[in-house]
DOVEX-737635 format. One record per residue (C-alpha): residue in three letters; x, y, z. Coordinates in nm, 2 decimals. Example, Ala and Ser with C-alpha at 12.3 -4.5 7.8 and 13.67 -1.06 7.14 Angstrom:
DOVEX-737635
type;east;north;up
ALA;1.23;-0.45;0.78 .
SER;1.37;-0.11;0.71 .
This chain:
DOVEX-737635
type;east;north;up
MET;1.38;-2.30;-3.05 .
PRO;1.51;-2.35;-2.67 .
GLU;1.19;-2.30;-2.48 .
SER;1.43;-2.16;-2.18 .
PHE;1.51;-1.78;-2.44 .
LYS;1.24;-1.62;-2.32 .
GLU;1.02;-1.34;-2.50 .
PRO;1.22;-1.03;-2.39 .
ASN;1.00;-0.74;-2.22 .
LEU;1.02;-0.43;-2.47 .
GLY;0.89;-0.23;-2.20 .
VAL;1.28;-0.09;-2.14 .
VAL;1.52;-0.12;-2.42 .
PHE;1.88;-0.05;-2.44 .
TYR;2.12;-0.11;-2.76 .
ARG;2.38;-0.01;-2.91 .
GLN;2.31;0.14;-3.28 .
CYS;2.54;-0.04;-3.49 .
ALA;2.41;-0.29;-3.86 .
ALA;2.37;-0.61;-3.67 .
ILE;2.10;-0.46;-3.44 .
GLU;1.93;-0.27;-3.71 .
GLN;1.96;-0.62;-3.95 .
MET;1.75;-0.78;-3.65 .
PHE;1.53;-0.53;-3.59 .
ASP;1.43;-0.52;-3.97 .
ASP;1.39;-0.91;-3.91 .
ALA;1.18;-0.88;-3.65 .
VAL;0.96;-0.65;-3.88 .
ARG;0.96;-0.92;-4.14 .
ARG;0.86;-1.22;-3.88 .
TYR;0.59;-0.99;-3.78 .
ASP;0.38;-0.95;-4.09 .
GLU;0.46;-1.25;-4.18 .
LEU;0.25;-1.40;-3.85 .
THR;0.00;-1.14;-3.86 .
THR;-0.09;-1.19;-4.21 .
PRO;-0.48;-1.43;-4.26 .
ARG;-0.38;-1.71;-4.46 .
ASN;-0.57;-1.96;-4.68 .
GLY;-0.87;-1.74;-4.60 .
SER;-0.91;-1.75;-4.18 .
PRO;-0.83;-1.47;-4.00 .
ALA;-0.45;-1.37;-3.87 .
ALA;-0.34;-1.46;-3.52 .
VAL;-0.28;-1.20;-3.26 .
TYR;0.11;-1.21;-3.19 .
TYR;0.26;-0.92;-2.97 .
ASP;0.57;-0.76;-3.09 .
GLN;0.77;-0.94;-2.86 .
THR;0.70;-1.32;-3.08 .
ALA;0.81;-1.16;-3.34 .
VAL;1.19;-1.01;-3.16 .
ARG;1.24;-1.31;-3.02 .
LEU;1.21;-1.53;-3.36 .
ALA;1.49;-1.27;-3.49 .
LEU;1.71;-1.22;-3.19 .
TYR;1.73;-1.59;-3.17 .
ALA;1.82;-1.60;-3.55 .
SER;2.08;-1.30;-3.51 .
THR;2.48;-1.28;-3.37 .
VAL;2.34;-1.01;-3.18 .
ARG;2.44;-1.05;-2.82 .
LEU;2.17;-0.99;-2.53 .
THR;2.16;-0.94;-2.18 .
THR;1.83;-0.95;-1.93 .
LEU;1.80;-0.68;-1.69 .
THR;1.78;-0.76;-1.36 .
ASP;1.41;-0.68;-1.17 .
GLU;1.56;-0.42;-0.94 .
ASP;1.64;-0.26;-1.29 .
ASN;1.31;-0.30;-1.46 .
CYS;1.07;-0.33;-1.19 .
ARG;0.70;-0.40;-1.34 .
PHE;0.53;-0.35;-0.98 .
ALA;0.13;-0.37;-1.08 .
ASN;0.18;-0.72;-1.15 .
TYR;0.45;-0.95;-0.95 .
GLY;0.72;-1.04;-0.87 .
LYS;1.06;-1.08;-0.66 .
LEU;1.38;-0.85;-0.54 .
ASN;1.69;-0.87;-0.36 .
GLY;1.82;-0.55;-0.39 .
ALA;1.71;-0.17;-0.43 .
VAL;1.47;-0.09;-0.72 .
ARG;1.62;0.16;-0.97 .
VAL;1.38;0.16;-1.24 .
LEU;0.97;0.11;-1.18 .
HIS;0.79;-0.02;-1.52 .
GLY;0.45;0.04;-1.51 .
ARG;0.08;0.19;-1.37 .
SER;-0.05;0.13;-1.03 .
PRO;-0.42;0.03;-1.13 .
ARG;-0.58;0.19;-0.86 .
ALA;-0.39;0.51;-0.80 .
ALA;-0.32;0.80;-1.03 .
HIS;0.06;0.82;-1.23 .
THR;0.18;1.08;-1.01 .
ALA;0.51;1.15;-0.95 .
ALA;0.46;1.14;-0.65 .
ASN;0.26;0.82;-0.60 .
LEU;0.55;0.65;-0.79 .
GLN;0.78;0.75;-0.48 .
ARG;0.57;0.60;-0.21 .
VAL;0.55;0.31;-0.43 .
LEU;0.96;0.30;-0.40 .
GLU;1.00;0.35;-0.08 .
ARG;0.73;0.07;0.01 .
LEU;0.91;-0.18;-0.21 .
ASN;1.29;-0.08;-0.05 .
ALA;1.20;-0.03;0.27 .
THR;1.40;-0.33;0.29 .
THR;1.62;-0.46;0.06 .
VAL;1.66;-0.86;0.15 .
PRO;1.54;-1.07;-0.07 .
ARG;1.16;-1.06;-0.16 .
VAL;0.89;-1.11;-0.32 .
PHE;0.59;-0.94;-0.38 .
VAL;0.21;-1.01;-0.56 .
ALA;-0.17;-0.85;-0.56 .
GLY;-0.02;-0.57;-0.42 .
ARG;0.17;-0.69;-0.09 .
ILE;0.56;-0.77;-0.01 .
TRP;0.71;-1.00;0.13 .
ALA;1.01;-1.05;0.26 .
LEU;1.26;-1.34;0.38 .
TRP;1.39;-1.17;0.73 .
PRO;1.65;-1.36;0.94 .
ARG;1.58;-1.49;1.27 .
ARG;1.77;-1.33;1.54 .
LEU;1.85;-1.69;1.70 .
PRO;2.27;-1.69;1.72 .
PHE;2.40;-1.98;1.54 .
THR;2.13;-2.01;1.31 .
HIS;2.07;-2.00;0.94 .
GLU;1.73;-1.98;0.96 .
TYR;1.46;-1.73;0.79 .
ARG;1.09;-1.62;0.92 .
VAL;0.86;-1.46;0.67 .
VAL;0.78;-1.11;0.76 .
ARG;0.48;-0.93;0.52 .
LEU;0.67;-0.61;0.49 .
GLY;0.31;-0.36;0.36 .
SER;0.19;-0.29;0.06 .
ALA;0.31;-0.21;-0.27 .
ASN;-0.04;-0.06;-0.40 .
LEU;-0.18;0.24;-0.31 .
VAL;-0.50;0.13;-0.16 .
GLU;-0.56;-0.25;0.03 .
LEU;-0.69;-0.46;-0.22 .
TRP;-0.72;-0.74;0.10 .
PRO;-0.95;-0.53;0.36 .
LEU;-1.18;-0.53;0.05 .
LEU;-1.16;-0.88;-0.05 .
SER;-1.22;-0.97;0.32 .
ALA;-1.55;-0.72;0.36 .
VAL;-1.63;-0.84;-0.02 .
ALA;-1.65;-1.22;0.13 .
ALA;-1.80;-1.12;0.46 .
LYS;-2.09;-0.97;0.27 .
ILE;-2.19;-1.27;0.09 .
GLY;-2.11;-1.54;0.35 .
ARG;-2.39;-1.27;0.57 .
ILE;-2.63;-1.35;0.23 .
ARG;-2.54;-1.68;0.18 .
ARG;-2.64;-1.71;0.59 .
TYR;-3.02;-1.51;0.56 .
PHE;-3.11;-1.69;0.22 .
LEU;-2.97;-2.05;0.30 .
GLY;-3.04;-2.05;0.65 .
ASP;-2.71;-2.17;0.75 .
């Protein structure tokens, strides 16, 4: 199986109910059982369901397409976007899982629809320079996708560690 055939994200799945799909899922269950069965007295390896589905999909005749990052935005991790986010997937690690908080995350991610990335709760976008006859872009920080900023907390911890180090080492 080629490395380029990646494991599917099974958090959001749409499928047509038909014999080929049922056969593929049956094969995935069989493969999952094989992968998680202990052999020769050794403990079973830990495999997730996505591994078994990947193997079954590759061996099947089922056609597969993957949702775009905008249709399955796993905002609590990291990712790239180009266009409006339509489906949020996940829970904020630092805030209550409420409709209001999810709406705030969605508004922050969709503050612009230009190409952008998010990592560690921060969002950066490629913003066109407003100069005539140029196609250059500059990177602009748009804010945070998380409801609690992580960077100020890390900066405060680093400053405290620096003060403690200087106190004890006399630097």
